[in-house]
Steps between C-alpha positions, in 0.01 A plus 500: 500500500127537533240272348123504489378138443149447375332161480326503167263274304648674185731786410664653198741772401440682175752737329397705206184293452691176493480246785852442636397249766184326611432249784221313655499418870816618674671817622540849359807656661559872475876552582671821619878508505727746685875559484567313824350174370715203404511119464410444868176696449423308183555162661296573809211651308485229226507223766220663693283559191548137373406350828229759608195296596216718385298257279208305626520127580212259484346655812532855370791580737804693376741207520643466149773690317509596136735204453244259665230611253729499197415870443670762291670829579536847348757747628459867413756756587341793696735775610202684655499254793784716632306822483556741789199722578641678809519838335243667285258324266739382238671166580873474495666190364854575620530161668410311184804352325600646162456275201870408481475349850137389492491313165772240587337452844156460346628246252683309773183503714295342213772243436527411873122482543472267201774277642365493855141449407546270193206685345450720199574862565369766260621858508416847400760718331713725724422866441220435255145647532320180604137421542466246777171321525412253779218321672608504866389176656367545848613775490835404639773758487824473701771775535855399568819711553843341541610789715245411762530116488629475857 
């Protein structure tokens, strides 16, 4: 499971000209799921994200988590995070999980993140053509992969 976590001052997901989710200060999480992912990956990644200290404290140091600031979260499925560009110029997405595997894992991830963080978690729509808008605060962008957590 791969995630790109962006600290934002605001973010939104629009589908067919309708806003599906919108947040103020918090985290925008782009999530890529592969066939080998499971509950252990979900639990590890959700815990890390909920407790990730990337928000400024009173001294401007990154010492606070999204929980500490009472922030919000949006999770957007993004199979392209598993793109392989080793051959040619057209990416291969063979490692990305098919919808029948990915959708239940995505939904479980959102549910687990909501429970672990105690915060509102907005979503995109799996498989939809989404327009994701954000104001990256910092900018702060963190990449995580549960296969390289050791």
